[in-house]
C-alpha positions as CSV (number, residue, x, y, z in Angstrom):
1,X,14.6,1.7,18.1
2,X,17.1,4.6,18.0
3,X,19.3,2.6,15.6
4,X,16.6,2.8,12.9
5,X,17.2,5.4,10.2
6,X,14.5,4.6,7.7
7,X,10.8,3.8,8.0
8,X,9.2,2.1,5.1
9,X,5.4,2.1,4.8
10,X,2.7,0.0,3.3
11,X,-0.2,2.1,2.0
12,X,-3.6,0.4,2.2
13,X,-4.5,-0.3,5.9
14,X,-1.5,1.6,7.1
15,X,-1.6,5.1,5.7
16,X,-5.1,5.2,4.3
17,X,-8.3,3.4,3.5
18,X,-9.2,4.0,-0.2
19,X,-11.6,1.1,-0.6
20,X,-14.7,3.3,-1.1
21,X,-13.1,5.3,-3.9
22,X,-11.5,2.2,-5.5
23,X,-14.9,0.5,-5.5
24,X,-16.5,3.5,-7.2
25,X,-13.8,3.7,-9.8
26,X,-13.9,0.0,-10.6
27,X,-17.7,0.0,-11.0
28,X,-17.6,3.0,-13.2
29,X,-15.1,1.4,-15.5
30,X,-16.7,-2.1,-15.5
31,X,-20.1,-0.6,-16.5
32,X,-18.3,1.3,-19.3
33,X,-16.3,-1.7,-20.5
34,X,-18.7,-4.6,-19.9
35,X,-22.1,-3.2,-19.0
36,X,-21.7,-4.7,-15.5
37,X,-23.6,-2.5,-13.1
38,X,-22.4,-2.3,-9.5
39,X,-20.3,-5.4,-10.1
40,X,-18.2,-5.1,-7.0
41,X,-18.9,-4.2,-3.3
42,X,-16.6,-2.3,-0.9
43,X,-16.3,-5.5,1.1
44,X,-14.9,-7.3,-2.0
45,X,-12.3,-4.5,-2.4
46,X,-11.4,-4.8,1.3
47,X,-10.8,-8.5,0.9
48,X,-8.1,-8.1,-1.7
49,X,-6.1,-5.4,0.1
50,X,-2.4,-6.4,-0.1
51,X,-2.8,-8.8,-3.0
52,X,-0.8,-8.4,-6.2
53,X,-2.4,-7.2,-9.4
54,X,-2.5,-10.7,-10.8
55,X,-4.2,-12.0,-7.7
56,X,-6.8,-9.3,-7.8
57,X,-7.5,-10.0,-11.4
58,X,-8.0,-13.7,-10.5
59,X,-10.3,-12.9,-7.6
60,X,-12.5,-10.4,-9.4
61,X,-12.8,-11.9,-12.9
62,X,-12.5,-15.7,-12.7
63,X,-15.0,-16.1,-15.5
64,X,-12.5,-14.5,-18.0
65,X,-9.4,-16.1,-19.5
66,X,-6.1,-14.9,-18.1
67,X,-5.2,-12.4,-20.8
68,X,-8.7,-10.8,-20.7
69,X,-8.8,-10.5,-16.9
70,X,-5.4,-8.9,-16.8
71,X,-6.3,-6.4,-19.5
72,X,-9.6,-5.5,-17.7
73,X,-8.0,-5.2,-14.2
74,X,-5.3,-2.9,-15.6
75,X,-8.0,-0.7,-17.3
76,X,-9.8,-0.5,-13.9
77,X,-6.6,0.4,-12.1
78,X,-5.7,3.2,-14.5
79,X,-9.2,4.6,-13.9
80,X,-8.7,4.1,-10.2
81,X,-5.5,6.2,-10.2
82,X,-7.3,9.0,-12.0
83,X,-10.3,8.8,-9.6
84,X,-8.2,8.7,-6.4
85,X,-5.9,11.5,-7.6
86,X,-9.0,13.7,-7.7
87,X,-11.1,12.3,-4.8
88,X,-8.5,10.9,-2.5
89,X,-9.1,8.3,0.1
90,X,-9.5,8.4,3.9
91,X,-6.2,9.0,5.6
92,X,-6.0,7.4,9.1
93,X,-6.1,9.9,12.0
94,X,-2.8,11.7,12.7
95,X,-1.1,10.4,9.5
96,X,-0.3,13.9,8.1
97,X,0.9,15.3,11.4
98,X,2.8,12.1,12.2
99,X,4.5,11.9,8.8
100,X,5.5,15.6,9.1
101,X,7.2,14.9,12.5
102,X,8.7,11.6,11.6
103,X,10.2,12.9,8.3
104,X,12.2,15.4,10.3
105,X,14.2,12.6,12.0
106,X,13.9,9.6,9.6
107,X,14.0,8.8,5.9
108,X,10.5,7.7,4.9
109,X,9.7,5.5,2.0
110,X,6.8,3.4,0.6
111,X,6.6,-0.1,-0.8
112,X,3.2,-1.3,-2.0
113,X,1.8,-4.2,-4.0
114,X,-0.4,-1.7,-5.9
115,X,-0.2,-0.7,-9.5
116,X,2.1,1.9,-11.0
117,X,0.7,5.4,-10.4
118,X,-1.1,4.5,-7.1
119,X,1.4,6.2,-4.8
120,X,1.3,9.3,-7.1
121,X,-2.5,9.3,-6.8
122,X,-2.3,9.5,-3.0
123,X,0.3,12.2,-3.2
124,X,-1.8,14.3,-5.7
125,X,-4.9,14.1,-3.5
126,X,-3.3,14.5,-0.1
127,X,0.0,16.4,-0.6
128,X,2.1,13.8,1.1
129,X,5.0,13.7,-1.4
130,X,7.3,16.1,0.6
131,X,7.5,13.5,3.4
132,X,8.8,10.6,1.4
133,X,12.2,10.2,-0.2
134,X,11.3,7.2,-2.4
135,X,8.7,4.6,-3.2
136,X,8.3,1.3,-5.2
137,X,5.3,-0.6,-6.5
138,X,4.6,-4.1,-7.7
139,X,3.0,-2.6,-10.8
140,X,6.3,-1.0,-11.8
141,X,8.8,-3.8,-11.0
142,X,6.5,-6.9,-11.1
143,X,8.6,-8.1,-8.1
144,X,7.1,-9.4,-4.8
145,X,7.1,-7.0,-1.9
146,X,10.1,-8.6,-0.2
147,X,12.2,-8.1,-3.4
148,X,11.0,-4.5,-3.7
149,X,12.0,-3.9,-0.1
150,X,15.5,-5.2,-0.9
151,X,15.5,-3.0,-4.0
152,X,14.5,0.2,-2.3
153,X,16.9,-0.3,0.6
154,X,19.8,-0.9,-1.8
155,X,18.9,2.0,-4.0
156,X,19.0,4.4,-1.0
157,X,22.0,2.9,0.7
158,X,20.3,1.3,3.8
159,X,20.9,-2.0,5.4
160,X,17.9,-4.1,6.7
161,X,19.0,-3.4,10.3
162,X,18.7,0.3,9.6
163,X,15.1,0.0,8.4
164,X,11.7,-1.1,9.6
165,X,8.5,-1.8,7.7
166,X,5.1,-0.8,8.9
167,X,2.2,-2.8,7.4
168,X,-1.0,-4.6,8.3
169,X,-1.0,-8.1,6.9
170,X,0.6,-11.5,7.2
171,X,2.0,-10.9,3.6
172,X,3.7,-7.8,4.9
173,X,5.4,-9.9,7.7
174,X,6.5,-12.5,5.1
175,X,8.0,-9.8,2.9
176,X,10.0,-8.5,5.9
177,X,11.2,-11.9,6.7
178,X,12.4,-12.3,3.1
179,X,14.1,-8.9,3.1
180,X,15.6,-9.3,6.6
181,X,14.1,-6.3,8.3
182,X,11.9,-5.8,11.3
183,X,8.1,-5.5,11.0
184,X,5.7,-3.3,12.9
185,X,2.1,-4.5,12.7
186,X,-0.6,-1.8,12.1
187,X,-3.4,-3.6,13.9
188,X,-5.9,-0.9,12.9
189,X,-5.7,-2.0,9.2
190,X,-7.3,-4.7,7.1
191,X,-5.3,-7.8,8.0
192,X,-3.6,-9.8,10.7
193,X,0.0,-10.8,11.5
194,X,1.3,-13.6,13.6
195,X,4.7,-12.1,14.5
196,X,6.0,-8.5,14.8
197,X,8.6,-6.4,16.6
198,X,5.8,-4.0,17.8
199,X,2.1,-3.7,17.3
200,X,0.4,-0.3,17.0
201,X,-3.4,0.3,17.3
202,X,-3.2,3.8,15.8
203,X,-0.8,5.7,13.6
204,X,-0.1,8.0,16.5
205,X,1.3,5.1,18.5
206,X,4.1,4.9,15.9
207,X,5.4,8.2,17.1
208,X,5.7,6.9,20.6
209,X,8.1,4.3,19.2
210,X,10.3,6.6,17.2
211,X,10.0,10.2,18.6
């Protein structure tokens, strides 16, 4: 894979597991806004990893009309960003060390379906911003992940053949197929994928592919 110049990462299930903190933040906000105590479980948070904001709102608040569920999920996500920026999530083993080494040889970027501010929350809590040149979120552009991959590659002057995406779900694979770049499946994450260029069972294995 020596021809690759840019590694683009998913976040949840690839770089970290923030489901415990996300669950705590949602439940705090939902009790404040609606009086709903312990409305969500960590398992429910895990089940929506990789979904867009609209899909998460539909999954969590089907009893509300569309406008109200979107308003509520965005309030929860704003609180989530504040919570995670202070408390962080659980980085997978070797992520910090691996990103440090990989960033010395490759351009690193992030594309996630999360809300605007989510990447910055991880950066604030874990000090990862020096390793990444750029990032894009669904919350900022309201574009599907495949379109955001196209956008960030064009913005940084890369072709799909020069890039690879590392993620953990079938949706990540589909985004790569839309954008025309290779997919590396992080099998230690939350989801499954039917096709991939390579599969890694730990973040450290990524280094064996590229260093």
